[in-house]
Every structure is written in structure tokens, then in C-alpha cells.
C-alpha positions as CSV (number, residue, x, y, z in Angstrom):
1,M,-22.4,-5.0,-7.8
2,T,-22.7,-8.6,-6.6
3,A,-23.0,-9.8,-3.0
4,S,-19.4,-10.8,-3.0
5,T,-18.2,-7.3,-4.0
6,V,-16.0,-5.6,-1.3
7,D,-16.1,-1.8,-0.9
8,A,-12.6,-0.5,-1.0
9,W,-10.4,2.5,-1.5
10,L,-7.4,2.8,-3.9
11,G,-4.1,4.3,-2.9
12,I,-1.5,5.0,-5.6
13,D,2.2,5.5,-4.5
14,L,4.5,7.1,-7.1
15,G,8.0,6.0,-5.8
16,T,11.4,6.3,-7.4
17,Q,11.7,2.6,-8.8
18,S,8.0,1.8,-9.2
19,V,4.4,2.8,-9.0
20,R,2.4,0.8,-6.6
21,A,-1.4,0.4,-6.1
22,C,-3.2,-0.9,-3.2
23,A,-6.7,-1.6,-2.7
24,V,-7.9,-1.3,1.0
25,A,-11.2,-2.2,2.8
26,D,-12.7,0.0,5.3
27,D,-11.5,-2.2,8.2
28,G,-7.9,-1.8,6.9
29,E,-7.6,-5.2,5.2
30,I,-5.4,-4.8,2.3
31,L,-7.3,-6.7,-0.7
32,A,-4.7,-6.5,-3.4
33,T,-1.5,-4.8,-4.4
34,A,0.4,-4.5,-7.5
35,S,3.3,-2.6,-8.8
36,S,4.9,-1.5,-12.2
37,P,8.6,-0.5,-12.6
38,L,10.0,2.9,-13.5
39,N,13.3,4.0,-15.1
40,S,15.4,7.0,-14.2
41,R,18.0,9.1,-16.2
42,R,20.9,10.2,-13.9
43,N,23.7,12.5,-15.0
44,G,26.0,13.8,-12.3
45,N,23.7,15.4,-9.8
46,R,20.7,15.4,-12.2
47,H,17.8,12.9,-11.9
48,E,15.0,12.8,-14.4
49,Q,12.0,10.5,-15.2
50,D,9.6,10.4,-18.1
51,P,6.1,11.7,-16.8
52,E,4.4,9.5,-19.4
53,Q,6.0,6.5,-17.9
54,W,4.5,7.4,-14.5
55,W,1.0,7.1,-16.2
56,E,1.7,4.1,-18.0
57,A,3.0,2.4,-14.8
58,A,0.1,3.7,-12.8
59,T,-2.6,2.4,-15.3
60,A,-0.6,-1.1,-15.4
61,A,-0.6,-1.2,-11.6
62,I,-4.3,-0.3,-11.2
63,R,-5.4,-2.9,-13.8
64,R,-3.6,-5.6,-12.0
65,V,-5.1,-4.7,-8.6
66,L,-8.6,-4.8,-10.1
67,A,-7.7,-8.2,-12.0
68,T,-6.9,-9.8,-8.6
69,T,-9.7,-8.6,-6.3
70,N,-13.6,-8.2,-6.5
71,A,-13.2,-4.8,-4.9
72,M,-15.5,-2.0,-5.8
73,I,-13.4,1.1,-5.7
74,H,-15.2,4.2,-4.2
75,G,-12.3,6.7,-4.3
76,V,-8.7,7.0,-5.4
77,S,-5.8,9.2,-3.9
78,V,-2.3,9.6,-5.1
79,D,0.9,10.3,-3.2
80,G,4.2,11.2,-4.8
81,T,8.0,12.0,-4.2
82,S,8.4,15.3,-2.5
83,G,9.9,18.1,-4.6
84,T,9.4,16.3,-7.8
85,I,8.1,18.8,-10.6
86,L,7.6,19.1,-14.3
87,L,6.2,21.8,-16.6
88,A,3.2,21.1,-18.7
89,D,0.8,23.0,-21.2
90,A,-2.7,23.7,-20.4
91,S,-3.9,20.3,-21.5
92,G,-1.3,18.6,-19.2
93,K,1.1,17.7,-22.0
94,P,4.6,17.4,-20.4
95,L,7.0,20.3,-21.7
96,T,9.9,18.9,-19.6
97,R,10.7,15.7,-18.1
98,G,10.2,15.1,-14.4
99,L,12.9,16.7,-12.2
100,M,13.0,14.3,-9.3
101,Y,13.1,14.8,-5.6
102,D,16.8,14.4,-5.3
103,D,17.8,16.5,-8.4
104,G,20.5,18.8,-7.3
105,R,21.1,21.0,-10.4
106,A,19.7,24.1,-8.7
107,T,22.7,24.7,-6.4
108,E,23.8,27.7,-8.7
109,V,20.4,29.5,-8.2
110,L,19.6,28.4,-4.5
111,H,21.1,31.7,-3.0
112,L,18.7,33.6,-5.2
113,V,15.7,31.7,-4.1
114,N,16.6,32.1,-0.4
115,A,17.4,35.8,-0.6
116,K,14.1,36.5,-2.5
117,G,12.0,34.5,-0.2
118,Q,14.0,34.9,3.1
119,G,11.1,36.3,5.2
120,H,8.7,33.9,3.8
121,W,10.6,30.8,4.5
122,A,11.3,32.1,8.1
123,K,7.7,32.6,8.8
124,L,6.9,28.9,7.7
125,G,9.6,27.7,10.2
126,Y,12.2,26.1,7.9
127,Q,14.3,29.3,7.4
128,R,15.7,28.4,3.9
129,M,15.3,26.1,1.0
130,Q,17.5,23.4,0.0
131,A,18.9,22.8,-3.6
132,T,16.7,19.8,-4.2
133,W,13.5,21.5,-3.3
134,A,11.0,22.3,-6.1
135,L,11.3,26.1,-6.3
136,P,15.0,26.3,-6.7
137,K,14.5,23.7,-9.6
138,L,11.8,26.0,-11.1
139,A,14.2,28.9,-10.8
140,W,16.9,26.7,-12.6
141,L,14.3,26.1,-15.4
142,Q,13.5,29.9,-15.8
143,A,17.4,30.7,-15.9
144,N,18.0,27.8,-18.5
145,Q,14.9,27.2,-20.4
146,P,13.1,30.6,-20.2
147,E,11.3,29.8,-23.6
148,I,9.1,27.3,-21.8
149,L,8.4,29.7,-18.7
150,S,7.6,32.5,-21.2
151,R,4.7,30.5,-22.9
152,L,1.2,31.7,-21.7
153,D,0.0,27.9,-21.4
154,T,2.7,26.6,-19.2
155,R,1.7,25.3,-15.9
156,L,3.7,24.0,-12.9
157,M,2.8,20.2,-12.0
158,H,3.9,18.3,-9.1
159,Q,4.3,14.5,-9.6
160,T,0.8,13.9,-8.0
161,D,-0.8,16.6,-10.1
162,F,0.2,14.9,-13.3
163,I,-1.5,11.7,-12.4
164,N,-4.5,13.3,-10.9
165,S,-4.9,15.3,-14.0
166,R,-4.8,12.3,-16.3
167,L,-7.3,10.5,-14.0
168,A,-9.6,13.6,-14.1
169,G,-9.1,14.5,-17.9
170,R,-8.3,17.9,-16.9
171,L,-6.1,20.2,-14.8
172,V,-6.8,19.9,-11.1
173,A,-5.7,21.7,-7.9
174,S,-2.4,20.7,-6.2
175,D,-2.3,19.3,-2.6
176,L,-0.6,21.6,0.0
177,S,1.7,18.7,1.0
178,S,3.3,18.4,-2.5
179,A,3.3,22.1,-2.9
180,L,5.5,22.9,0.2
181,K,8.8,22.6,-1.5
182,S,7.5,24.8,-4.3
183,G,7.1,27.7,-1.8
184,A,3.4,27.5,-0.9
185,D,2.4,29.4,2.1
186,L,1.0,26.6,4.3
187,I,-0.4,29.1,6.9
188,S,-2.5,31.1,4.6
189,E,-2.8,28.2,2.2
190,T,-2.0,30.3,-0.9
191,W,0.9,31.0,-3.1
192,P,3.3,34.0,-2.1
193,T,3.1,35.6,-5.6
194,S,5.5,38.3,-4.8
195,V,8.2,35.8,-4.2
196,F,7.6,34.3,-7.6
197,E,7.4,37.8,-9.3
198,N,10.7,38.7,-7.7
199,L,12.2,35.5,-9.3
200,A,10.8,36.6,-12.7
201,I,8.4,33.6,-12.6
202,S,4.8,34.5,-13.6
203,P,2.4,33.3,-10.9
204,S,0.0,32.3,-13.8
205,I,1.8,28.9,-13.9
206,L,0.9,27.9,-10.3
207,P,-1.9,25.6,-9.8
208,P,-4.7,26.2,-7.3
209,L,-4.1,24.8,-3.7
210,V,-6.2,22.5,-1.6
211,R,-5.6,20.4,1.5
212,S,-4.7,16.7,1.3
213,G,-8.0,14.8,1.5
214,T,-10.0,17.2,-0.5
215,L,-12.3,16.0,-3.2
216,L,-10.6,17.2,-6.5
217,A,-12.7,15.7,-9.4
218,T,-14.1,12.5,-10.7
219,L,-12.6,10.0,-13.0
220,G,-12.9,10.8,-16.7
221,A,-13.9,8.6,-19.6
222,D,-10.4,8.3,-21.0
223,A,-9.0,7.3,-17.5
224,A,-11.8,4.9,-17.1
225,A,-10.9,3.1,-20.2
226,S,-7.2,3.2,-19.5
227,T,-7.4,1.9,-15.9
228,G,-10.5,-0.1,-15.6
229,L,-11.8,2.1,-12.8
230,P,-15.6,3.1,-12.9
231,Y,-16.2,6.4,-14.7
232,G,-16.9,9.0,-12.1
233,T,-14.9,7.6,-9.2
234,P,-14.0,10.4,-6.9
235,I,-10.3,11.5,-7.0
236,V,-9.1,12.8,-3.7
237,A,-6.1,15.1,-3.1
238,G,-3.1,13.1,-2.0
239,A,0.2,14.0,-0.3
240,T,3.9,13.5,-0.4
241,D,5.0,9.9,0.1
242,G,6.4,10.8,3.5
243,C,3.3,12.2,4.7
244,A,1.2,9.4,3.2
245,A,3.4,6.8,4.9
246,Q,2.9,8.7,8.1
247,L,-0.9,8.3,7.8
248,G,-0.5,4.7,6.9
249,A,1.4,4.0,10.1
250,G,-1.3,5.6,12.0
251,A,0.6,8.7,13.5
252,V,-2.4,11.2,13.2
253,T,-2.8,12.5,16.8
254,P,-0.8,15.3,18.3
255,G,2.3,14.0,20.0
256,D,2.4,10.9,17.8
257,W,5.5,10.4,15.8
258,N,6.5,7.7,12.9
259,S,10.1,6.8,12.9
260,V,11.2,5.0,9.7
261,V,14.4,3.3,9.4
262,G,15.3,2.2,5.9
263,T,18.4,3.3,3.9
264,T,18.0,6.5,5.9
265,L,16.2,7.6,9.0
266,V,13.0,9.7,8.7
267,L,10.8,11.0,11.5
268,K,7.4,12.5,11.1
269,G,5.0,13.7,13.7
270,V,1.8,15.6,14.5
271,S,1.7,19.0,16.1
272,E,-1.0,21.6,16.9
273,T,1.4,24.3,16.0
274,I,4.0,24.9,13.4
275,I,7.6,24.0,14.5
276,E,10.3,26.7,13.9
277,D,13.7,25.5,13.5
278,P,16.6,27.9,13.4
279,L,18.8,25.4,11.6
280,G,16.0,24.6,9.0
281,V,16.5,20.8,9.4
282,V,12.9,20.2,10.6
283,Y,9.9,21.5,8.4
284,S,6.3,21.2,8.7
285,H,3.8,20.1,6.3
286,K,0.0,21.0,6.7
287,G,-2.0,18.0,7.7
288,P,-5.4,17.2,6.2
289,D,-7.3,18.0,9.2
290,G,-5.6,21.2,9.7
291,Q,-2.8,20.1,12.1
292,W,1.0,20.4,11.3
293,L,3.2,17.5,10.4
294,P,6.7,18.4,11.3
295,G,9.5,16.1,10.3
296,G,13.1,15.6,9.3
297,A,15.2,13.2,7.3
298,S,18.6,12.0,8.4
299,S,21.4,11.0,6.2
300,S,22.3,8.3,8.6
301,G,20.5,5.0,8.4
302,A,20.6,1.3,7.6
303,G,22.3,2.0,4.2
304,V,25.5,1.6,6.2
305,I,24.7,-2.0,6.8
306,S,24.3,-2.9,3.1
307,R,27.5,-1.0,2.4
308,D,29.7,-2.2,5.1
309,F,28.3,-5.8,5.5
310,P,27.8,-7.0,2.0
311,A,26.6,-10.7,1.7
312,S,26.8,-11.2,5.4
313,D,24.4,-13.4,7.3
314,L,22.8,-10.5,9.1
315,A,20.6,-12.7,11.3
316,R,23.7,-14.5,12.6
317,L,25.6,-11.1,13.1
318,E,22.8,-9.7,15.0
319,H,22.6,-12.6,17.4
320,A,26.4,-12.4,17.9
321,A,26.2,-8.7,18.5
322,Q,23.7,-8.6,21.3
323,P,26.2,-9.3,24.1
324,F,27.9,-6.0,23.0
325,H,25.0,-3.8,24.1
326,P,25.3,-1.4,25.7
327,G,28.9,-1.3,24.4
328,V,31.9,1.1,24.3
329,T,32.1,1.1,20.7
330,T,29.6,3.1,18.7
331,T,29.6,4.0,14.9
332,Y,27.9,7.1,13.7
333,P,26.3,5.3,10.7
334,L,26.4,8.2,8.0
335,V,25.5,6.7,4.6
336,S,27.4,9.4,2.7
337,N,29.1,12.6,3.7
338,G,27.0,15.4,5.0
339,E,24.2,15.3,7.7
340,R,20.8,17.1,7.5
341,F,19.0,15.9,10.7
342,P,19.2,16.1,13.7
343,F,21.9,18.8,12.8
344,N,23.1,20.4,9.7
345,A,26.8,19.6,8.9
346,P,27.8,19.4,5.2
347,D,31.2,18.2,6.2
348,A,30.1,15.4,8.6
349,H,31.4,11.9,8.0
350,G,31.0,8.6,9.7
351,F,33.2,7.5,12.4
352,T,33.5,4.8,15.2
353,I,34.2,5.4,18.8
354,G,36.4,2.7,20.1
355,T,38.1,-0.2,18.2
356,P,35.7,-3.2,17.3
357,T,37.8,-6.4,17.5
358,S,35.2,-8.7,15.5
359,A,32.6,-8.4,12.9
360,A,29.8,-8.8,15.5
361,E,31.3,-6.0,17.5
362,R,31.3,-3.7,14.4
363,Y,27.7,-4.6,13.7
364,A,26.8,-3.9,17.2
365,A,28.3,-0.6,16.9
366,V,26.3,0.4,14.0
367,L,23.0,-0.7,15.5
368,Q,23.8,1.2,18.7
369,G,24.9,4.2,16.7
370,L,21.8,4.3,14.7
371,A,19.6,4.1,17.9
372,F,21.6,7.0,19.2
373,V,21.0,9.0,16.1
374,E,17.4,8.4,16.6
375,R,17.5,9.4,20.3
376,L,19.2,12.5,19.3
377,C,16.5,13.4,16.6
378,F,13.8,13.1,19.5
379,D,16.1,15.1,21.9
380,Y,16.3,17.8,19.1
381,L,12.7,17.9,18.4
382,D,12.1,18.3,22.2
383,Y,14.6,21.1,22.2
384,L,12.5,22.8,19.4
385,G,9.4,22.6,21.7
386,A,7.7,19.6,19.6
387,N,5.2,17.5,21.4
388,T,6.7,13.9,21.5
389,S,4.3,12.6,24.2
390,G,2.1,10.4,21.9
391,R,2.7,7.1,20.3
392,L,5.8,6.1,18.7
393,L,5.1,4.1,15.5
394,F,8.1,2.3,14.0
395,T,8.1,1.3,10.3
396,G,10.5,0.6,7.7
397,G,13.0,-2.4,7.0
398,A,14.4,-2.4,10.4
399,T,11.2,-3.5,12.0
400,K,11.7,-6.9,10.5
401,S,14.3,-7.4,13.3
402,S,12.6,-7.8,16.6
403,Y,15.9,-7.5,18.4
404,W,16.7,-4.2,16.7
405,S,13.2,-2.9,17.6
406,Q,13.9,-3.8,21.1
407,L,17.2,-2.1,21.3
408,R,15.6,1.3,19.9
409,A,13.1,1.0,22.6
410,D,15.8,0.4,25.2
411,V,17.7,3.5,24.0
412,L,14.7,5.7,23.8
413,G,13.3,4.4,27.0
414,R,9.7,4.5,25.5
415,N,7.1,2.0,24.3
416,I,7.2,1.5,20.6
417,H,4.2,0.3,18.4
418,L,4.5,-1.7,15.1
419,P,1.8,-1.3,12.5
420,D,0.8,-4.5,10.8
421,S,1.2,-2.9,7.3
422,A,2.4,0.7,6.8
423,E,3.3,2.1,3.4
424,P,2.4,5.3,1.4
425,A,-0.2,3.5,-0.6
426,L,-2.1,2.6,2.4
427,G,-2.0,6.2,3.7
428,A,-3.2,7.5,0.2
429,A,-6.2,5.1,0.6
430,V,-6.9,6.5,4.0
431,L,-6.9,9.9,2.4
432,A,-9.3,8.7,-0.4
433,A,-11.7,7.2,2.2
434,A,-11.6,10.4,4.4
435,G,-12.4,12.6,1.4
436,V,-15.2,10.7,0.2
437,S,-16.9,9.8,3.5
438,G,-16.5,13.2,5.0
439,C,-14.7,11.8,8.2
440,T,-11.6,13.3,9.4
441,T,-8.3,11.4,8.3
442,A,-7.6,10.6,12.0
443,E,-11.0,8.9,12.1
444,M,-10.4,7.0,9.1
445,A,-6.9,6.0,10.1
446,S,-8.2,4.7,13.4
447,R,-10.4,2.2,11.3
448,M,-7.9,1.4,8.6
449,V,-4.5,1.2,10.3
450,R,-3.8,-1.9,12.4
451,V,-1.2,-1.6,15.2
452,T,-0.4,-5.4,16.0
453,K,2.6,-5.4,18.3
454,T,4.0,-3.1,21.2
455,I,7.6,-3.4,22.5
456,A,8.4,-2.0,25.9
457,P,12.0,-1.1,27.0
458,R,13.5,-3.7,29.1
459,T,13.5,-2.7,32.8
460,D,16.9,-4.1,33.4
461,Y,18.3,-1.8,30.7
462,I,17.1,1.4,32.2
463,G,19.9,3.9,32.3
464,R,22.5,1.5,30.9
465,F,22.9,3.3,27.6
466,A,23.4,6.7,29.2
467,A,27.2,6.7,29.4
468,P,27.9,5.6,25.9
469,Y,25.3,8.1,24.6
470,L,27.0,10.9,26.5
471,V,30.3,9.9,24.9
472,F,28.5,9.9,21.5
473,L,27.1,13.5,22.1
474,A,30.7,14.7,23.0
475,S,32.0,13.3,19.8
476,L,29.6,15.2,17.7
477,E,29.9,18.4,19.7
478,N,33.8,18.4,19.7
479,R,33.7,17.9,15.8
480,G,31.7,21.1,15.6
481,W,28.7,19.5,14.1
482,L,26.4,19.3,17.1
483,D,25.4,22.8,18.7
484,S,26.4,23.0,22.3
485,G,22.9,24.0,23.3
486,V,21.3,21.0,21.7
487,A,24.0,18.8,23.3
488,A,23.3,20.3,26.8
489,H,19.7,19.7,26.3
490,A,20.1,16.1,25.3
491,R,22.3,15.5,28.4
492,R,19.6,17.0,30.8
493,A,17.0,14.9,28.9
494,L,18.8,11.7,30.3
């Protein structure tokens, strides 16, 4: 190791469209990043990818990172899409394609999964599974490809497991974060084997379980040759991409929340206790330090902007929209029919309160509506008893607009904090550093995550959004989508 070599940690993010690798120094400086594309096969509600391509893309991204930095990698961790699974043999060779996080083929067996595990899912706070979760997909494979499940050497793998096993050269344990949607009991940190037996699925296919941030193995000789990483590099258990992004944003202390506005809106926070949700729209991961990471994903989001304002000059529209805030026109910005957070309404659809008279007012109505949905999400979390008193950290594409961030701070009436660089690969690097160093994840995040900007609500806007927000609540309640108790709580919170 030369004097100019920089000590670093490697985070690998398995996304939908690409694999991204990121080398990060102890102080959070991002030394190099690289990505390699992925292809999907979609057919109706089915979405598959080739696991071998995950590995090919990961090795390509890692090699590009190593070629562009003098970093000495001291540990590696992988995050992946939540609910993505495959079946493999005992050597790690795929027996199926990867069934992706949004693959909806399991609708026909969902009722069976929920019936067989009803008490278990209630104990874990989310009440019921959804069709795109991993265990329903596993039950679908049992019903439609029983010959694979009947093999004595078949093993269940999550997306992260597959890459970690290739890195190690052998099968390794699965992180609890990735295993949540496969039915893992995050309280006891074990598998509920009776549920699997009741579904005629042999528990022998299940991997061992460990918390995110646990040292799994060290890099094998074949992976060292493929990636260029040093033989023996520690491999640390990662997490889902959502949990990794939360760590990368610095939301690691109880009461902290990371709000991500991209195509859709996602909120993830930190709690000392598991959050129980009678609607099942909020569910809690187990954090690497033993805390709980509750969160929910809305179907509303900025995807409405790309859909309804194609090829528009958004900077110009945003400037023209500002005089309309607060406004009498509000759009419920649902990207597609059906809402999943802050309420569960399969028949929900977008609508606009009032009649915008210009493109600027239509745009203003969307921005205000999304800020109201975000406010309602926090009101719902408060209704469930979640601690939301910590820092609010904003990430996602919406943070590129300083005005949009200001509007959201005004509607929430809270200071918001913007990290310098927040992405799942950074969170995975934080896990790698924590797992090797022996520090807590919170300690490593405090060193490696840089929060560079704070936006306070404008004092002259205090209370000005209350009236249109009340109208928005009434519109959702009158349509039968928003529970009256939640609506009443949101009104009291004003």
C-alpha cells in the first residue's frame, strides 16, 4: 500500500435498471462511483431479471470503481431491491430467474399466505402481506413449479444473498432486512417454520439470518479474480435498498425520518419500538443496531409531473407557480390508480380540487398536493404513535429544487435537512465500515454522511396552508379513502 492510497469502503447497490458501486472514505468523501446496466423481462404483472446478469454487472461496476481511484477497500456490503427472490441449488447456481420486487403474479395465492400466517404477521405489526412480497411469490413457485421446491438442494435466495454468495464463493446468511418480506420473524430474528410447513414449503430451503452490518464472510479467490478486490476482503451483510438509502441519508437516531420524493414518495424512520399498523400500510424493518426502521411507500409522487408536464420547462413553470401558494387548487398526485400510504385504497385515483386556469396553476396544484400527502403521512405516523421528533432528512430528485424543498418545509412547519449525497450505495458502505470496525451504524453514519443544508419554514407562511389542507383532508375522507379517525387526528395536529 503506497502513501497515496486512501482507505475506503465499498457499497454495491442492486437497482432495477443498473448495479451501482461506490467507494467511500471514512470521512464520507465519495472517491469513485460506477454503474453497469441491467435488463428486465416484463410480461403483464410479471417482472423477472437474470441473476447471472446481476453478477456480471456488479463485477463490471466494481472494476470501474477500482480503475478510477487509488482506494484500498477494507470491506464491502450489498443492498438490493426489497422482495426480490430466486431459487438456487446448494452451490448457488440459479434454478429460477429473479422474481423482482414488483412482480405481481402471486395474487392468486396471497389469501393462503395471509391465512396461514395471520397471527404472525399481526405480531410483526403489518397485519398482512401484499402480493408483491417475497413469501407469496415463493408460495406461487411451490404451486406452479413444485419440482424445484421438492429438490433436496434447493435454497431460497434474496437478491443480496446471490451477490454475497458469489463474493464469498459459498452460501452465506441472509440479512433480516431483505428477509422481512419472506416472512422472517424480526422480533426473534428467526424463521417461523410452522408457517412455511403450513404452506407445504420445506424450511430446509431457508438461509440463516443475521442483522444488517454483520460480518458474513471474506472474499473468495474466484471473486477476487473477477472483481479485482483483494482476496480476503470482509463481506458485511447489507440491507434492502430503501433501508440502505435511509442510512445513506443519516436517519439513524430514534425520531429521525428520511423522506424521499422521486417517482413516488417513501418515508423511513427510526423507532425504539415496533410500530403496529391496523391498516398494514406501515411496516418495520429491524435496524443493524437493534432499533426498528418503520416506513411506508406511497403511490403518489413526482411521477405525475413527468406524466402530465412532458417536455415542459419545469424551472420556468416552478417560478410561475410560486404566487399560487398557498392556493385554492390542489391536486392529489396519484401516479396510477390505487393508494398504499398514508391509507390503503385500491380504488383511489387522482383528482384536483378547484379549477386551475393556467399551466402554472396546474403545476402549483401538484406541488401543493404532494406536500399535503407528505404532511398526511407524518400525521398518520403520529396517529400510530411513531416518534417523529428527530431530524427530517429530505432526499430524492425533488431536492434539486430549492423552492420545492422550501414549500415542503412550510407545509410541515418543520426544519428540513438536505444531505450532500444520499444514495443506497453510500448506506451500504456505511454498513461495511460499521461491520468491520465494530462501531455502531449510527456512529459510522455520523462520520460518513454529510448534511450540508438546513431549510426552515418561512415565518410569514405559518398557518397559511391550514385551510387548503383541511379541504384536502375532507376530499379524501368524503371519498371513503381516508379513515375518519385519522382525518380527525390530522385536523387536531394543525
